C-alpha positions in Angstrom: -50.6 11.6 77.8 -47.5 13.0 76.2 -47.0 16.8 75.6 -47.3 18.7 72.5 -44.5 19.7 70.1 -45.1 23.4 68.8 -43.5 24.9 65.6 -43.6 28.2 65.7 -42.7 30.7 63.2 -40.6 33.7 64.3 -39.9 36.9 62.2 -37.5 36.7 59.2 -36.0 40.4 60.0 -38.8 42.5 60.9 -39.7 41.6 64.7 -43.3 43.3 64.1 -44.4 40.0 62.5 -43.9 38.0 65.8 -47.6 36.9 66.4 -49.2 37.3 69.9 -49.8 33.3 69.8 -45.7 32.8 69.5 -45.2 35.3 72.1 -47.6 33.1 74.5 -46.7 29.5 73.3 -43.2 30.5 74.2 -43.8 31.6 77.2 -46.0 28.7 78.4 -43.6 26.0 76.8 -41.6 24.0 79.0 -38.7 24.0 77.0 -37.7 25.7 73.7 -35.6 23.9 71.2 -33.8 26.7 68.9 -31.4 26.2 65.9 -28.9 28.7 67.0 -29.2 29.8 70.8 -27.1 32.8 70.6 -29.2 34.2 67.5 -32.7 33.3 69.4 -31.7 34.6 72.9 -32.2 38.4 71.0 -35.5 37.2 70.2 -36.6 35.8 73.3 -35.4 38.9 75.7 -36.9 41.5 73.1 -40.1 39.8 74.0 -39.5 39.3 77.6 -39.7 35.5 77.2 -37.8 33.3 79.8 -38.4 29.7 79.0 -35.6 27.4 79.2 -33.8 27.1 75.8 -31.5 24.5 74.2 -29.7 23.8 71.2 -31.5 21.9 68.4 -29.3 22.0 65.2 -28.5 20.4 62.1 -25.2 18.9 63.6 -27.0 17.0 66.6 -30.6 16.7 65.2 -30.8 12.8 65.5 -29.5 12.3 69.2 -31.2 15.7 70.5 -34.4 14.8 68.9 -34.4 11.3 71.1 -33.9 13.4 74.2 -36.7 15.9 73.2 -38.9 12.9 72.5 -38.3 11.5 76.0 -39.5 14.9 77.5 -42.5 15.1 75.6 -43.5 11.3 76.5 -42.8 12.8 80.5 -45.8 15.3 79.4 -43.7 18.3 79.0 -44.6 20.9 75.9 -41.7 21.7 73.6 -41.5 24.7 71.2 -38.8 24.6 68.0 -37.6 27.7 66.6 -35.4 28.3 63.7 -33.0 31.0 63.0 -35.7 32.9 61.3 -39.1 31.9 59.7 -40.9 28.6 59.7 -39.2 25.5 61.4 -39.9 21.8 60.0 -39.0 23.6 56.2 -35.2 22.7 55.2 -34.1 22.6 58.9 -33.2 19.9 61.4 -37.1 20.4 62.8 -38.0 18.3 59.9 -36.4 15.0 61.9 -38.0 15.9 65.2 -41.7 16.1 63.6 -41.1 12.7 61.9 -40.1 11.1 65.4 -43.3 12.5 66.9 -45.7 10.9 64.3 -43.8 7.6 64.8 -44.5 7.9 68.6 -47.9 9.3 68.3 -46.7 12.8 69.9 -49.1 15.3 68.9 -47.4 17.9 66.6 -49.0 21.6 65.5 -47.8 24.9 64.2 -48.0 28.4 65.2 -48.0 30.2 61.7 -45.9 33.4 60.7 -43.4 34.4 58.4 -41.9 32.3 55.7 -39.0 33.7 53.4 -40.3 31.6 50.7 -44.3 32.3 50.6 -43.4 35.8 51.3 -40.6 36.0 48.3 -42.9 33.8 46.2 -45.9 36.5 46.3 -44.5 39.5 45.8 -41.7 38.0 42.9 -44.0 38.8 40.4 -43.8 35.2 39.0 -46.7 32.8 38.6 -47.9 31.8 42.1 -50.7 29.5 41.6 -48.2 26.4 41.3 -44.7 26.4 42.5 -41.9 24.2 43.7 -39.8 24.8 46.6 -36.1 23.6 46.0 -34.6 25.4 49.3 -30.7 25.4 49.0 -29.2 23.6 46.0 -27.0 20.4 46.9 -23.3 21.1 47.5 -22.6 17.7 46.1 -21.7 18.1 42.5 -23.8 14.8 41.3 -26.6 15.5 43.3 -26.6 19.3 42.3 -26.4 18.3 38.6 -29.2 15.8 39.4 -31.4 18.6 40.5 -30.7 21.2 38.0 -31.7 18.5 35.2 -35.1 18.4 36.9 -35.5 21.9 37.4 -34.8 22.5 33.6 -38.2 20.8 33.3 -40.2 21.9 36.1 -43.5 23.8 34.4 -44.0 25.4 38.3 -42.7 28.3 39.7 -39.7 27.4 41.4 -38.5 29.0 44.8 -34.6 28.5 45.5 -32.8 30.1 48.7 -29.1 31.3 48.5 -26.8 33.1 50.5 -25.2 35.9 49.4 -21.7 35.0 48.8 -23.2 32.0 46.2 -25.8 33.8 44.5 -23.8 34.8 41.4 -22.3 31.3 41.2 -26.0 29.9 41.3 -27.7 32.2 38.9 -24.4 31.2 36.5 -25.7 27.6 36.8 -29.1 28.7 36.4 -28.4 30.6 33.2 -26.4 27.4 31.8 -29.0 25.4 32.4 -32.5 26.9 31.8 -31.4 29.9 29.7 -32.7 33.2 29.8 -35.9 32.4 31.9 -37.6 35.0 33.5 -36.6 35.2 37.2 -36.9 37.3 40.5 -34.0 37.7 43.3 -35.2 38.9 46.5 -33.2 40.0 49.4 -33.5 41.3 53.0 -37.2 40.2 53.3 -39.3 42.2 55.6 -36.2 44.4 56.4 -35.4 48.2 55.8 -33.4 47.6 52.7 -35.4 44.8 51.3 -35.2 44.6 47.2 -36.8 43.0 44.5 -35.1 42.6 41.3 -37.4 40.8 38.6 -35.4 40.4 35.1 -34.2 37.6 32.9 -31.5 35.4 34.2 -28.9 36.5 31.7 -29.6 40.0 33.3 -29.5 38.9 37.1 -26.0 36.9 36.2 -24.7 40.4 34.8 -25.9 42.4 37.6 -24.6 40.7 40.1 -21.2 40.3 38.5 -21.0 43.8 39.3 -23.0 44.2 42.2 -22.1 42.1 45.2 -25.3 41.1 47.0 -25.7 41.6 50.9 -28.3 39.4 53.4 -30.0 36.2 52.3 -31.5 35.8 49.1 -34.7 33.9 47.7 -34.9 33.2 44.0 -37.9 32.7 42.0 -38.0 31.4 38.5 -40.7 31.1 36.2 -41.4 27.2 35.5 -41.1 26.1 31.7 -44.7 26.8 30.1 -46.8 23.9 28.5 -46.4 26.0 25.2 -42.5 25.7 25.2 -42.7 22.0 26.4 -45.1 21.1 23.5 -42.9 22.9 21.0 -39.7 21.2 22.1 -41.8 18.1 21.4 -42.8 18.8 18.1 -39.3 19.5 17.2 -38.1 15.9 18.6 -41.1 14.3 16.6 -39.6 16.0 13.2 -36.4 14.4 14.0 -38.0 11.0 14.5 -39.2 8.9 11.6 -42.9 7.7 11.9 -42.2 4.4 13.1 -39.6 5.5 15.5 -42.5 7.8 16.8 -44.9 4.7 17.1 -42.5 2.4 18.9 -41.9 5.3 21.2 -45.7 5.0 22.6 -45.8 1.5 22.0 -42.8 1.3 24.7 -44.8 3.5 26.9 -47.5 0.4 26.8 -50.0 1.8 24.2 -51.3 -0.5 21.7 -50.8 -0.3 18.1 -54.0 1.5 17.4 -53.7 4.0 20.3 -50.3 4.7 19.4 -51.2 5.6 15.9 -54.0 7.9 16.8 -51.3 9.6 19.4 -48.6 10.3 16.1 -51.4 11.3 14.3 -52.2 13.8 16.6 -48.7 14.9 17.5 -47.7 15.2 13.5 -51.0 16.8 12.7 -52.1 14.3 10.1 -54.6 11.9 9.2 -54.8 8.7 11.6 -55.2 6.5 7.9 -52.0 8.1 6.9 -50.1 6.6 10.3 -52.0 3.4 10.4 -50.1 2.1 7.4 -47.0 2.3 9.3 -48.3 -0.2 12.0 -48.6 -3.0 9.4 -46.1 -5.7 10.5 -44.8 -4.0 13.8 
């Protein structure tokens, strides 16, 4: 029997958010794998947790994961913690979880604070459907591809950002998304927690004059289906009826289905469109 990997959520700012179960699991584990041992030792000391700790971070996540797997196979129980919040989301814990599944090793979570979820629910943006993007890529080409996808995203978008890059990211979002409704949340759960809901243009203007402090979460309203439909209708206006029909036929529809869809798009009778299918 192998040991169990525990993904233990830790507070994102307020130590009172530490759960009783999280403290117990960290005390009972054979080893704690921490993203930053210098940061985590403060948390462990506060709760009088004396379990041995090892570093597991972005720069050693592959080779160290193999070491941790060996310990798990030796029936050791290991708890993973990140700097703050829930491990396995946009951090090295994800690699270890995948390797555990490959080896048939049990993985479970000890739930608690998560900045993305906490930001979403107090942002004032729609919370029923959301897309979590974490930090935008630093590679310019990859960043451009992600921003292009977000432009058409209908779900609420949740992004993480460091304070010194916040203005740059908001400026890019303004260029790509326009003056979309958005919320910037800083210092979640801490004494100086702030929630600023406005349009992206006003947020850009504000942070150009007010330097932000503390880790930030940006929550952005997605493009509504009504907006998408309006843009689609406008695109049909720039197409001939034949081009419109060819668009749907190239998607795999037969001529009859395509004609019906074009008639619906253009709000005209099917009979008016059918004549364009002759000879196609």
